[in-house]
LUMSE-813838 format. One record per residue (C-alpha): residue number from 1; x, y, z. Coordinates in steps of 0.2 Angstrom, whole numbers, plus 2048, in hexadecimal, padded with zeros to 3 digits. Layout:
<atoms>
<nr:NUM&c1:X&c2:Y&c3:Z> .
...
</atoms>
This chain:
<atoms>
<nr:1&c1:800&c2:7FF&c3:800> .
<nr:2&c1:807&c2:810&c3:7FB> .
<nr:3&c1:80C&c2:81D&c3:80A> .
<nr:4&c1:805&c2:830&c3:80B> .
<nr:5&c1:813&c2:83D&c3:806> .
<nr:6&c1:819&c2:849&c3:812> .
<nr:7&c1:80D&c2:859&c3:811> .
<nr:8&c1:815&c2:86A&c3:816> .
<nr:9&c1:807&c2:875&c3:811> .
<nr:10&c1:803&c2:87F&c3:81F> .
<nr:11&c1:7F6&c2:88F&c3:81F> .
<nr:12&c1:7F8&c2:89D&c3:82A> .
<nr:13&c1:7E8&c2:8A7&c3:82E> .
<nr:14&c1:7EC&c2:8B7&c3:837> .
<nr:15&c1:7E6&c2:8C9&c3:835> .
<nr:16&c1:7F6&c2:8CF&c3:839> .
<nr:17&c1:803&c2:8D0&c3:82B> .
<nr:18&c1:812&c2:8D0&c3:837> .
<nr:19&c1:80E&c2:8BF&c3:83E> .
<nr:20&c1:80D&c2:8B8&c3:82A> .
<nr:21&c1:820&c2:8BF&c3:829> .
<nr:22&c1:824&c2:8B6&c3:83A> .
<nr:23&c1:81E&c2:8A6&c3:836> .
<nr:24&c1:826&c2:8A7&c3:824> .
<nr:25&c1:837&c2:8AA&c3:830> .
<nr:26&c1:833&c2:89A&c3:83B> .
<nr:27&c1:82C&c2:88E&c3:82E> .
<nr:28&c1:830&c2:895&c3:81B> .
<nr:29&c1:840&c2:892&c3:811> .
<nr:30&c1:849&c2:8A4&c3:815> .
<nr:31&c1:85A&c2:8A0&c3:810> .
<nr:32&c1:862&c2:8A8&c3:81F> .
<nr:33&c1:86A&c2:898&c3:826> .
<nr:34&c1:872&c2:899&c3:815> .
<nr:35&c1:87A&c2:8A9&c3:817> .
<nr:36&c1:87F&c2:8A8&c3:829> .
<nr:37&c1:887&c2:897&c3:824> .
<nr:38&c1:890&c2:89F&c3:815> .
<nr:39&c1:897&c2:8AF&c3:821> .
<nr:40&c1:89D&c2:8A2&c3:82F> .
<nr:41&c1:8A7&c2:89B&c3:822> .
<nr:42&c1:8AF&c2:8A9&c3:81B> .
<nr:43&c1:8B3&c2:8B0&c3:82D> .
<nr:44&c1:8BA&c2:8A0&c3:834> .
<nr:45&c1:8BF&c2:896&c3:823> .
<nr:46&c1:8B6&c2:887&c3:828> .
<nr:47&c1:8A6&c2:881&c3:822> .
<nr:48&c1:896&c2:87F&c3:830> .
<nr:49&c1:88D&c2:86F&c3:831> .
<nr:50&c1:87C&c2:876&c3:837> .
<nr:51&c1:86F&c2:86A&c3:833> .
<nr:52&c1:863&c2:871&c3:825> .
<nr:53&c1:851&c2:878&c3:82E> .
<nr:54&c1:841&c2:870&c3:828> .
<nr:55&c1:837&c2:87C&c3:81E> .
<nr:56&c1:824&c2:87C&c3:818> .
<nr:57&c1:819&c2:883&c3:80B> .
<nr:58&c1:810&c2:891&c3:814> .
<nr:59&c1:801&c2:89B&c3:80E> .
<nr:60&c1:7F8&c2:8A9&c3:817> .
<nr:61&c1:7E7&c2:8AF&c3:819> .
<nr:62&c1:7E2&c2:8BF&c3:823> .
<nr:63&c1:7D0&c2:8BB&c3:828> .
<nr:64&c1:7C7&c2:8AA&c3:82C> .
<nr:65&c1:7BD&c2:8A9&c3:81F> .
<nr:66&c1:7CB&c2:8AD&c3:813> .
<nr:67&c1:7D3&c2:89D&c3:81C> .
<nr:68&c1:7C4&c2:892&c3:819> .
<nr:69&c1:7C3&c2:896&c3:807> .
<nr:70&c1:7D5&c2:892&c3:805> .
<nr:71&c1:7D2&c2:882&c3:80F> .
<nr:72&c1:7C5&c2:87D&c3:803> .
<nr:73&c1:7CE&c2:881&c3:7F2> .
<nr:74&c1:7DD&c2:879&c3:7F7> .
<nr:75&c1:7D3&c2:86A&c3:7FC> .
<nr:76&c1:7C8&c2:86B&c3:7EB> .
<nr:77&c1:7DA&c2:86B&c3:7E3> .
<nr:78&c1:7E1&c2:85B&c3:7EB> .
<nr:79&c1:7ED&c2:866&c3:7F5> .
<nr:80&c1:7E6&c2:866&c3:805> .
<nr:81&c1:7EF&c2:86F&c3:815> .
<nr:82&c1:7F7&c2:864&c3:822> .
<nr:83&c1:7F4&c2:872&c3:82F> .
<nr:84&c1:7EF&c2:884&c3:832> .
<nr:85&c1:7F5&c2:890&c3:840> .
<nr:86&c1:7E4&c2:89B&c3:844> .
<nr:87&c1:7E5&c2:8AB&c3:84D> .
<nr:88&c1:7D6&c2:8AD&c3:85A> .
<nr:89&c1:7D4&c2:8C1&c3:856> .
<nr:90&c1:7D1&c2:8C5&c3:846> .
<nr:91&c1:7C5&c2:8D2&c3:843> .
<nr:92&c1:7B9&c2:8D8&c3:83E> .
<nr:93&c1:7B7&c2:8C5&c3:835> .
<nr:94&c1:7B3&c2:8B5&c3:83F> .
<nr:95&c1:7C0&c2:8B1&c3:84C> .
<nr:96&c1:7CC&c2:8A3&c3:84E> .
<nr:97&c1:7BF&c2:896&c3:857> .
<nr:98&c1:7B1&c2:898&c3:849> .
<nr:99&c1:7BE&c2:896&c3:83B> .
<nr:100&c1:7C4&c2:886&c3:842> .
<nr:101&c1:7B2&c2:87F&c3:842> .
<nr:102&c1:7B0&c2:884&c3:830> .
<nr:103&c1:7C1&c2:87C&c3:82B> .
<nr:104&c1:7BD&c2:86D&c3:834> .
<nr:105&c1:7AD&c2:86C&c3:82B> .
<nr:106&c1:7B6&c2:86E&c3:819> .
<nr:107&c1:7C5&c2:864&c3:81E> .
<nr:108&c1:7C3&c2:85B&c3:82F> .
<nr:109&c1:7D5&c2:853&c3:82E> .
<nr:110&c1:7DD&c2:864&c3:830> .
<nr:111&c1:7EA&c2:866&c3:83F> .
<nr:112&c1:7E5&c2:876&c3:847> .
<nr:113&c1:7EF&c2:883&c3:852> .
<nr:114&c1:7E7&c2:88F&c3:85B> .
<nr:115&c1:7F2&c2:89E&c3:85D> .
<nr:116&c1:7ED&c2:8AB&c3:86C> .
<nr:117&c1:7F4&c2:8BA&c3:877> .
<nr:118&c1:7E4&c2:8BD&c3:87F> .
<nr:119&c1:7D8&c2:8B4&c3:88A> .
<nr:120&c1:7C9&c2:8B4&c3:87E> .
<nr:121&c1:7C4&c2:8A2&c3:882> .
<nr:122&c1:7C8&c2:897&c3:88F> .
<nr:123&c1:7CC&c2:886&c3:88C> .
<nr:124&c1:7BB&c2:87F&c3:890> .
<nr:125&c1:7B3&c2:88C&c3:884> .
<nr:126&c1:7BD&c2:887&c3:876> .
<nr:127&c1:7B9&c2:874&c3:879> .
<nr:128&c1:7A7&c2:878&c3:87B> .
<nr:129&c1:7A6&c2:882&c3:869> .
<nr:130&c1:7B3&c2:876&c3:860> .
<nr:131&c1:7B1&c2:865&c3:86D> .
<nr:132&c1:7C0&c2:85B&c3:871> .
<nr:133&c1:7CA&c2:857&c3:863> .
<nr:134&c1:7DD&c2:850&c3:862> .
<nr:135&c1:7DF&c2:85C&c3:851> .
<nr:136&c1:7DF&c2:86B&c3:85C> .
<nr:137&c1:7EE&c2:873&c3:865> .
<nr:138&c1:7EE&c2:883&c3:86E> .
<nr:139&c1:7FD&c2:88F&c3:86C> .
<nr:140&c1:7FF&c2:89F&c3:876> .
<nr:141&c1:808&c2:8AF&c3:86F> .
<nr:142&c1:816&c2:8B3&c3:86E> .
<nr:143&c1:81A&c2:8A3&c3:86A> .
<nr:144&c1:82B&c2:89B&c3:86A> .
<nr:145&c1:833&c2:898&c3:859> .
<nr:146&c1:839&c2:885&c3:85C> .
<nr:147&c1:826&c2:882&c3:864> .
<nr:148&c1:820&c2:889&c3:853> .
<nr:149&c1:82B&c2:87E&c3:849> .
<nr:150&c1:827&c2:86E&c3:854> .
<nr:151&c1:816&c2:871&c3:852> .
<nr:152&c1:816&c2:873&c3:83E> .
<nr:153&c1:821&c2:863&c3:83F> .
<nr:154&c1:817&c2:858&c3:84B> .
<nr:155&c1:807&c2:85D&c3:843> .
<nr:156&c1:809&c2:85B&c3:832> .
<nr:157&c1:811&c2:84A&c3:835> .
<nr:158&c1:800&c2:846&c3:83F> .
<nr:159&c1:7F7&c2:84B&c3:82F> .
<nr:160&c1:802&c2:841&c3:824> .
<nr:161&c1:7FF&c2:831&c3:832> .
<nr:162&c1:7EC&c2:835&c3:832> .
<nr:163&c1:7EB&c2:834&c3:820> .
<nr:164&c1:7F4&c2:825&c3:81D> .
<nr:165&c1:7EB&c2:81C&c3:82D> .
<nr:166&c1:7DC&c2:821&c3:823> .
<nr:167&c1:7E2&c2:81A&c3:814> .
<nr:168&c1:7E7&c2:80A&c3:81D> .
<nr:169&c1:7D6&c2:809&c3:823> .
<nr:170&c1:7CF&c2:80B&c3:814> .
<nr:171&c1:7D9&c2:7FD&c3:80D> .
<nr:172&c1:7D5&c2:7F1&c3:81B> .
<nr:173&c1:7C2&c2:7F4&c3:81A> .
<nr:174&c1:7C3&c2:7F0&c3:808> .
<nr:175&c1:7CC&c2:7E2&c3:80B> .
<nr:176&c1:7BF&c2:7DC&c3:819> .
<nr:177&c1:7B1&c2:7E2&c3:80D> .
<nr:178&c1:7BA&c2:7D6&c3:7FF> .
<nr:179&c1:7BC&c2:7C9&c3:80C> .
<nr:180&c1:7AB&c2:7CC&c3:812> .
<nr:181&c1:7A5&c2:7C9&c3:801> .
<nr:182&c1:7AF&c2:7B9&c3:7FF> .
<nr:183&c1:7A9&c2:7B2&c3:80F> .
<nr:184&c1:797&c2:7B6&c3:80A> .
<nr:185&c1:799&c2:7AD&c3:7F9> .
<nr:186&c1:7A0&c2:79E&c3:803> .
<nr:187&c1:792&c2:79F&c3:80F> .
<nr:188&c1:786&c2:79F&c3:801> .
<nr:189&c1:78E&c2:78F&c3:7F9> .
<nr:190&c1:78E&c2:787&c3:80A> .
<nr:191&c1:77C&c2:78C&c3:80C> .
<nr:192&c1:778&c2:784&c3:7FB> .
<nr:193&c1:784&c2:774&c3:7FE> .
<nr:194&c1:778&c2:773&c3:80C> .
<nr:195&c1:769&c2:775&c3:804> .
<nr:196&c1:76F&c2:769&c3:7F8> .
<nr:197&c1:773&c2:75C&c3:806> .
<nr:198&c1:765&c2:75D&c3:80F> .
<nr:199&c1:75B&c2:75B&c3:7FF> .
<nr:200&c1:765&c2:74A&c3:7FB> .
<nr:201&c1:763&c2:745&c3:80D> .
<nr:202&c1:752&c2:747&c3:80A> .
<nr:203&c1:751&c2:73C&c3:7FA> .
<nr:204&c1:75C&c2:730&c3:803> .
<nr:205&c1:74F&c2:72F&c3:812> .
<nr:206&c1:741&c2:72E&c3:805> .
<nr:207&c1:74A&c2:71F&c3:7FC> .
<nr:208&c1:74F&c2:717&c3:80D> .
<nr:209&c1:73D&c2:717&c3:811> .
<nr:210&c1:737&c2:711&c3:800> .
<nr:211&c1:744&c2:704&c3:803> .
<nr:212&c1:73E&c2:700&c3:816> .
<nr:213&c1:72A&c2:6FE&c3:812> .
<nr:214&c1:72F&c2:6F4&c3:803> .
<nr:215&c1:73A&c2:6E9&c3:80D> .
<nr:216&c1:730&c2:6E7&c3:81B> .
<nr:217&c1:720&c2:6E3&c3:814> .
<nr:218&c1:727&c2:6D8&c3:806> .
<nr:219&c1:721&c2:6C6&c3:806> .
<nr:220&c1:732&c2:6C1&c3:7FF> .
<nr:221&c1:743&c2:6BF&c3:80B> .
<nr:222&c1:74E&c2:6CB&c3:809> .
<nr:223&c1:75F&c2:6C7&c3:810> .
<nr:224&c1:770&c2:6D1&c3:80D> .
<nr:225&c1:77F&c2:6C8&c3:813> .
<nr:226&c1:792&c2:6CD&c3:811> .
<nr:227&c1:79F&c2:6C1&c3:80B> .
<nr:228&c1:7A1&c2:6B6&c3:81B> .
<nr:229&c1:78D&c2:6B2&c3:81A> .
<nr:230&c1:78B&c2:6BD&c3:82A> .
<nr:231&c1:779&c2:6C7&c3:827> .
<nr:232&c1:77A&c2:6DA&c3:826> .
<nr:233&c1:768&c2:6DB&c3:823> .
<nr:234&c1:758&c2:6D0&c3:825> .
<nr:235&c1:746&c2:6D5&c3:81F> .
<nr:236&c1:73A&c2:6D2&c3:82C> .
<nr:237&c1:731&c2:6C5&c3:820> .
<nr:238&c1:742&c2:6B9&c3:824> .
<nr:239&c1:73C&c2:6BA&c3:837> .
<nr:240&c1:72C&c2:6B7&c3:833> .
<nr:241&c1:72E&c2:6A7&c3:828> .
<nr:242&c1:73C&c2:69F&c3:833> .
<nr:243&c1:734&c2:6A4&c3:844> .
<nr:244&c1:743&c2:6AD&c3:84B> .
<nr:245&c1:745&c2:6C0&c3:851> .
<nr:246&c1:750&c2:6C9&c3:846> .
<nr:247&c1:75C&c2:6CC&c3:853> .
<nr:248&c1:75F&c2:6BB&c3:856> .
<nr:249&c1:763&c2:6B6&c3:843> .
<nr:250&c1:76E&c2:6C5&c3:842> .
<nr:251&c1:779&c2:6BE&c3:851> .
<nr:252&c1:77E&c2:6AF&c3:848> .
<nr:253&c1:782&c2:6A7&c3:835> .
<nr:254&c1:772&c2:6A3&c3:829> .
<nr:255&c1:77C&c2:696&c3:823> .
<nr:256&c1:77B&c2:68C&c3:833> .
<nr:257&c1:767&c2:68C&c3:82F> .
<nr:258&c1:76A&c2:683&c3:81E> .
<nr:259&c1:765&c2:672&c3:81C> .
<nr:260&c1:775&c2:667&c3:81D> .
<nr:261&c1:771&c2:65E&c3:80D> .
<nr:262&c1:770&c2:670&c3:804> .
<nr:263&c1:77D&c2:67A&c3:80F> .
<nr:264&c1:78C&c2:675&c3:802> .
<nr:265&c1:783&c2:679&c3:7F2> .
<nr:266&c1:77B&c2:688&c3:7F9> .
<nr:267&c1:78E&c2:68F&c3:7FF> .
<nr:268&c1:796&c2:68B&c3:7EE> .
<nr:269&c1:78A&c2:695&c3:7E4> .
<nr:270&c1:788&c2:6A5&c3:7EF> .
<nr:271&c1:79D&c2:6A4&c3:7EF> .
<nr:272&c1:79B&c2:6A2&c3:7DC> .
<nr:273&c1:78F&c2:6B2&c3:7DB> .
<nr:274&c1:79C&c2:6BD&c3:7E5> .
<nr:275&c1:7AB&c2:6B7&c3:7DA> .
<nr:276&c1:7A4&c2:6B9&c3:7C9> .
<nr:277&c1:796&c2:6C8&c3:7CF> .
<nr:278&c1:789&c2:6BE&c3:7C5> .
<nr:279&c1:778&c2:6BB&c3:7CC> .
<nr:280&c1:773&c2:6A9&c3:7D1> .
<nr:281&c1:763&c2:69F&c3:7D5> .
<nr:282&c1:764&c2:691&c3:7E3> .
<nr:283&c1:758&c2:687&c3:7EC> .
<nr:284&c1:75C&c2:683&c3:7FE> .
<nr:285&c1:752&c2:67C&c3:80E> .
<nr:286&c1:753&c2:688&c3:81E> .
<nr:287&c1:74E&c2:682&c3:82F> .
<nr:288&c1:73F&c2:68A&c3:839> .
<nr:289&c1:743&c2:68C&c3:84B> .
<nr:290&c1:737&c2:680&c3:851> .
<nr:291&c1:741&c2:674&c3:846> .
<nr:292&c1:738&c2:66F&c3:836> .
<nr:293&c1:740&c2:675&c3:825> .
<nr:294&c1:739&c2:681&c3:818> .
<nr:295&c1:740&c2:682&c3:806> .
<nr:296&c1:742&c2:690&c3:7FD> .
<nr:297&c1:748&c2:698&c3:7EB> .
<nr:298&c1:753&c2:6A6&c3:7EB> .
<nr:299&c1:75B&c2:6B4&c3:7E0> .
<nr:300&c1:76D&c2:6B9&c3:7E5> .
<nr:301&c1:773&c2:6C9&c3:7DE> .
<nr:302&c1:787&c2:6D1&c3:7E2> .
<nr:303&c1:786&c2:6E3&c3:7E9> .
<nr:304&c1:795&c2:6ED&c3:7EA> .
<nr:305&c1:794&c2:6FE&c3:7F6> .
<nr:306&c1:79C&c2:70D&c3:7EA> .
<nr:307&c1:7A4&c2:715&c3:7F9> .
<nr:308&c1:7AD&c2:705&c3:800> .
<nr:309&c1:7B3&c2:6F5&c3:7F7> .
<nr:310&c1:7A7&c2:6EA&c3:803> .
<nr:311&c1:79D&c2:6DE&c3:7F9> .
<nr:312&c1:78D&c2:6D7&c3:7FF> .
<nr:313&c1:780&c2:6CA&c3:7F9> .
<nr:314&c1:76E&c2:6CD&c3:7F7> .
<nr:315&c1:763&c2:6BF&c3:7F8> .
<nr:316&c1:751&c2:6BF&c3:7F3> .
<nr:317&c1:748&c2:6B0&c3:7F8> .
<nr:318&c1:737&c2:6A9&c3:7F7> .
<nr:319&c1:730&c2:69B&c3:801> .
<nr:320&c1:72A&c2:68D&c3:7F6> .
<nr:321&c1:727&c2:680&c3:803> .
<nr:322&c1:715&c2:67F&c3:800> .
<nr:323&c1:717&c2:67E&c3:7EE> .
<nr:324&c1:724&c2:671&c3:7EE> .
<nr:325&c1:718&c2:667&c3:7FA> .
<nr:326&c1:70C&c2:669&c3:7ED> .
<nr:327&c1:714&c2:662&c3:7DF> .
<nr:328&c1:71A&c2:654&c3:7E8> .
<nr:329&c1:708&c2:64F&c3:7ED> .
<nr:330&c1:702&c2:655&c3:7DC> .
<nr:331&c1:70E&c2:646&c3:7D7> .
<nr:332&c1:70A&c2:63B&c3:7E2> .
<nr:333&c1:6F7&c2:63E&c3:7E0> .
<nr:334&c1:6FA&c2:63B&c3:7CD> .
<nr:335&c1:701&c2:62A&c3:7D0> .
<nr:336&c1:6F3&c2:626&c3:7DD> .
<nr:337&c1:6E6&c2:62C&c3:7D0> .
<nr:338&c1:6EE&c2:622&c3:7C3> .
<nr:339&c1:6EF&c2:613&c3:7CD> .
<nr:340&c1:6DD&c2:614&c3:7D1> .
<nr:341&c1:6D7&c2:616&c3:7BF> .
<nr:342&c1:6E1&c2:607&c3:7B9> .
<nr:343&c1:6DA&c2:5FE&c3:7C5> .
<nr:344&c1:6C8&c2:605&c3:7C4> .
<nr:345&c1:6C8&c2:606&c3:7D8> .
<nr:346&c1:6BD&c2:615&c3:7DB> .
<nr:347&c1:6BD&c2:613&c3:7ED> .
<nr:348&c1:6D0&c2:613&c3:7EC> .
<nr:349&c1:6CD&c2:624&c3:7E2> .
<nr:350&c1:6C1&c2:62B&c3:7EF> .
<nr:351&c1:6CB&c2:627&c3:7FD> .
<nr:352&c1:6D9&c2:62F&c3:7F5> .
<nr:353&c1:6CF&c2:63F&c3:7F1> .
<nr:354&c1:6CA&c2:63F&c3:803> .
<nr:355&c1:6DC&c2:63D&c3:80A> .
<nr:356&c1:6E2&c2:64C&c3:7FF> .
<nr:357&c1:6D3&c2:659&c3:800> .
<nr:358&c1:6CD&c2:655&c3:810> .
<nr:359&c1:6DD&c2:65F&c3:81B> .
<nr:360&c1:6DB&c2:66B&c3:80D> .
<nr:361&c1:6C9&c2:66F&c3:80F> .
<nr:362&c1:6CA&c2:66F&c3:824> .
<nr:363&c1:6D8&c2:67C&c3:822> .
<nr:364&c1:6D0&c2:687&c3:817> .
<nr:365&c1:6C2&c2:686&c3:821> .
<nr:366&c1:6CB&c2:68A&c3:831> .
<nr:367&c1:6D4&c2:69A&c3:829> .
<nr:368&c1:6C2&c2:69F&c3:823> .
<nr:369&c1:6BC&c2:69F&c3:835> .
<nr:370&c1:6CA&c2:6A7&c3:83C> .
<nr:371&c1:6C8&c2:6B5&c3:82F> .
<nr:372&c1:6B8&c2:6B7&c3:833> .
<nr:373&c1:6B9&c2:6B7&c3:844> .
<nr:374&c1:6C8&c2:6C5&c3:842> .
<nr:375&c1:6BD&c2:6CF&c3:837> .
<nr:376&c1:6AE&c2:6D0&c3:846> .
<nr:377&c1:6BD&c2:6D5&c3:852> .
<nr:378&c1:6C1&c2:6E3&c3:846> .
<nr:379&c1:6AF&c2:6E9&c3:844> .
<nr:380&c1:6AE&c2:6F4&c3:854> .
<nr:381&c1:6C0&c2:6FC&c3:852> .
<nr:382&c1:6BB&c2:700&c3:83F> .
<nr:383&c1:6AA&c2:708&c3:845> .
<nr:384&c1:6B2&c2:712&c3:853> .
<nr:385&c1:6C0&c2:718&c3:849> .
<nr:386&c1:6B3&c2:71D&c3:83B> .
<nr:387&c1:6A9&c2:727&c3:848> .
<nr:388&c1:6BA&c2:72E&c3:84F> .
<nr:389&c1:6BE&c2:733&c3:83E> .
<nr:390&c1:6AE&c2:73C&c3:839> .
<nr:391&c1:6AE&c2:744&c3:849> .
<nr:392&c1:6BF&c2:74B&c3:846> .
<nr:393&c1:6BB&c2:751&c3:833> .
<nr:394&c1:6AC&c2:75C&c3:83C> .
<nr:395&c1:6B8&c2:760&c3:849> .
<nr:396&c1:6AA&c2:759&c3:857> .
<nr:397&c1:6B7&c2:74E&c3:860> .
<nr:398&c1:6B0&c2:748&c3:871> .
<nr:399&c1:6B7&c2:73F&c3:880> .
<nr:400&c1:6AA&c2:731&c3:87E> .
<nr:401&c1:6B0&c2:72F&c3:86C> .
<nr:402&c1:6C2&c2:72D&c3:870> .
<nr:403&c1:6BD&c2:722&c3:87F> .
<nr:404&c1:6B4&c2:715&c3:873> .
<nr:405&c1:6C1&c2:715&c3:866> .
<nr:406&c1:6CF&c2:711&c3:874> .
<nr:407&c1:6C4&c2:705&c3:87C> .
<nr:408&c1:6C1&c2:6FC&c3:869> .
<nr:409&c1:6D5&c2:6FE&c3:866> .
<nr:410&c1:6DA&c2:6F5&c3:878> .
<nr:411&c1:6CB&c2:6E7&c3:875> .
<nr:412&c1:6D3&c2:6E3&c3:864> .
<nr:413&c1:6E4&c2:6DC&c3:861> .
<nr:414&c1:6E7&c2:6E5&c3:851> .
<nr:415&c1:6FB&c2:6E1&c3:84E> .
<nr:416&c1:6F5&c2:6CE&c3:84E> .
<nr:417&c1:6E6&c2:6CD&c3:842> .
<nr:418&c1:6EF&c2:6D8&c3:837> .
<nr:419&c1:6FD&c2:6CD&c3:836> .
<nr:420&c1:6F4&c2:6BC&c3:836> .
<nr:421&c1:6E4&c2:6BF&c3:82C> .
<nr:422&c1:6EF&c2:6C1&c3:81C> .
<nr:423&c1:6F9&c2:6B3&c3:820> .
<nr:424&c1:6E9&c2:6A8&c3:822> .
<nr:425&c1:6E1&c2:6AF&c3:814> .
<nr:426&c1:6F2&c2:6AA&c3:80A> .
<nr:427&c1:6F1&c2:697&c3:811> .
<nr:428&c1:6DF&c2:699&c3:80B> .
<nr:429&c1:6E3&c2:69C&c3:7F9> .
<nr:430&c1:6F2&c2:690&c3:7FA> .
<nr:431&c1:6E7&c2:681&c3:7FF> .
<nr:432&c1:6D7&c2:688&c3:7F1> .
<nr:433&c1:6E6&c2:687&c3:7E5> .
<nr:434&c1:6EB&c2:676&c3:7EA> .
<nr:435&c1:6D9&c2:66F&c3:7EA> .
<nr:436&c1:6D7&c2:677&c3:7D8> .
<nr:437&c1:6E8&c2:66D&c3:7D2> .
<nr:438&c1:6E1&c2:65D&c3:7D9> .
<nr:439&c1:6D1&c2:660&c3:7D1> .
<nr:440&c1:6D9&c2:666&c3:7BF> .
<nr:441&c1:6E4&c2:655&c3:7C1> .
<nr:442&c1:6D5&c2:64A&c3:7C5> .
<nr:443&c1:6CB&c2:653&c3:7B7> .
<nr:444&c1:6DB&c2:64F&c3:7A9> .
<nr:445&c1:6DE&c2:63E&c3:7AF> .
<nr:446&c1:6CB&c2:635&c3:7B3> .
<nr:447&c1:6CB&c2:624&c3:7B9> .
<nr:448&c1:6C3&c2:618&c3:7AD> .
</atoms>
């Protein structure tokens, strides 16, 4: 940053022309010191080494308003005065105190020395008119030349330092503004990034919620295992199908539940899927917590996490126990029907049909009765909730309505019914499909 050059411009405002000359002798370049040095050298034959006295560029005004005009003109021309010596008494015009006030209105940085030989104003009165200021100095007449020179040197340098400090302050302010603008821009970018992050987070939450709803309500078994076979995620349907709590299954290895006859082949297929990164289809049996076996058909796919090198297997399985049993029963029944038809033994055929259809029909009847009973249990709760909803819409909720709805809810095991009724209906449908298959086989292979 550029430094402010020295300013030696001094204005003397005094109605006494003799005072102007006195200031010129003290502060101006009169040439007297050069003449004295030359005379001393001629007399003694040796040059003197007196240091050169500092001089100033002086201008003069005889009245206060004239001085104010010079201050204004110099400022407009870009050549301001650093300081001014101002006499107090300057009749018939304004006095020095009023002149000082007007100078500071035009050029606030001007250093002022009030020169007075009278007690026209006390210090308190001066302060009352111009206020406390470090730009104001009082000089009593008759003044000492050295004191005048010291004041001129000190106050012009003070003016320069003040200008330099203001320049530095302006530079600093520009730097602060620039930095503030940069910070504001950075904050705006951060806010935009935060907004984008929140939007991304919301999308991820929605995706996770959709995934959760899909997996938690899926009939198929969804299993995620790592390379060692340790489960990382199990859908609720896994626990329902095998009779375990999810926490129990997560603590162990699912491979321990695979039927011993299927375990080796299952492990080999899954390892092949990991090595070749190809999808695999497999069948295996898993042991229910109560000890019996259920058969599953599954599709295994490799999934790699983008941020790590971790590789997992996603296994989507479907319980085909009933289908497998039905296929085997169909085959056995077909053999029986064939034998009965070949022998013409209608009694044997009827017995075979009774053996096959009886348990199925009995199970269907049982499940239908259970579903009817569940519907009757749910009716009071549904009516209470309907009344409650109508009252809420009409803004006519009453404690009695809330009490009835609460009582109906407590009297009904909704969680149990909503979980078991779909299972019962699904089993009914399975048995009905089985009966239809038997009848279709009978129709296709009538006894002769």
